[in-house]
C-alpha positions in Angstrom: 34.1 -30.1 -36.6 38.0 -32.3 -37.0 36.8 -33.2 -40.9 35.8 -30.6 -41.5 38.7 -28.5 -41.0 41.3 -31.5 -42.2 42.7 -31.0 -37.6 44.5 -33.4 -35.9 43.0 -34.4 -33.0 45.2 -32.3 -30.4 44.1 -29.5 -32.7 40.4 -30.7 -32.8 40.8 -30.8 -28.4 42.7 -27.3 -28.1 39.7 -25.5 -30.5 36.7 -26.8 -29.7 35.3 -26.7 -25.8 31.9 -28.1 -24.8 30.4 -27.6 -22.0 26.0 -26.6 -19.9 25.4 -24.3 -17.9 22.5 -24.4 -15.5 20.8 -21.0 -14.0 18.2 -22.0 -10.9 15.3 -19.5 -12.2 14.3 -18.0 -8.7 17.2 -18.9 -6.2 14.8 -17.6 -2.3 17.7 -17.2 -0.3 18.9 -15.2 -2.7 16.5 -12.8 -3.3 13.3 -13.4 -1.3 10.3 -11.4 -2.9 8.3 -8.6 -0.3 5.1 -8.4 0.0 3.6 -4.9 1.0 0.6 -5.4 2.5 -2.4 -2.3 2.7 -1.6 -3.0 6.5 2.1 -1.1 5.6 3.7 -4.9 6.8 5.8 -6.2 4.2 5.5 -10.2 4.4 8.1 -12.5 2.5 6.4 -14.2 -0.2 6.8 -17.9 0.8 4.9 -17.1 4.2 1.8 -17.4 2.0 2.3 -20.8 1.1 1.1 -24.1 2.0 4.4 -25.7 0.0 7.5 -24.2 -0.4 8.0 -23.4 -4.0 9.0 -25.7 -6.5 13.1 -24.1 -7.9 12.9 -25.1 -12.1 16.4 -25.4 -13.2 17.7 -23.5 -16.9 20.2 -26.5 -18.5 21.8 -25.0 -21.8 25.0 -27.2 -23.7 27.2 -24.5 -25.7 30.1 -25.6 -28.9 32.5 -22.7 -28.7 34.2 -22.9 -32.5 36.5 -21.1 -34.8 34.9 -19.6 -37.3 36.7 -19.7 -40.6 
């Protein structure tokens, strides 16, 4: 971008932002899935599992800059 718009390095640092965001698909502590049994009992989803559910994380990268 610096070369394309003929910006000085200081200007490019002010005009271009990069970074990443990470988000968990499912966080058991925040919103445990509850299952309503035929008996009327409500049980947490984790009580049906022998091993804990592995939580997947999504990381997305971005670059922000002005459009000419």
